[in-house]
C-alpha positions, 0 to 999 in steps of 0.5 A, a space after each residue: 502506528 507501527 509494525 507490519 502493514 495491517 492487511 488483515 484489518 483492511 482486506 475485506 474493505 472492498 468498498 474503500 476508496 481512499 487509504 491514507 496511512 502516511 506518516 507512521 512507522 510501518 515496517 517490512 514489505 508492502 503486500 501488493 497482491 493482498 492490496 488487489 482485493 481493494 478493487 475500488 481503491 482510488 488513492 493510496 498514501 503509504 509515504 513517510 513509513 519505514 517500508 523496506 525491500 521491493 514492492 509487489 507491483 503486480 498486485 498494485 498494478 491490478 488496481 484498475 481504479 488507482 489514480 493516486 500512489 504515494 510511496 515516497 519517503 520509504 526505503 523501497 527498492 523497485 522498478 517501475 
């Protein structure tokens, strides 16, 4: 898959626990605030894409059930 992150298709999946969208060609930024709707998410793998720019860490940090996060092999700029 390629293009921007498909948040519109995912935002209502509030019971989702695992999301693996690795090794695609998603581009643009990662919409951290919109991801905060996925309150039961335990693992998020967005590695190996073409995401660039900064990461909205505030939204990702609100995911209290998150145990695994992989953003490697992208073109991101962020301070954690």
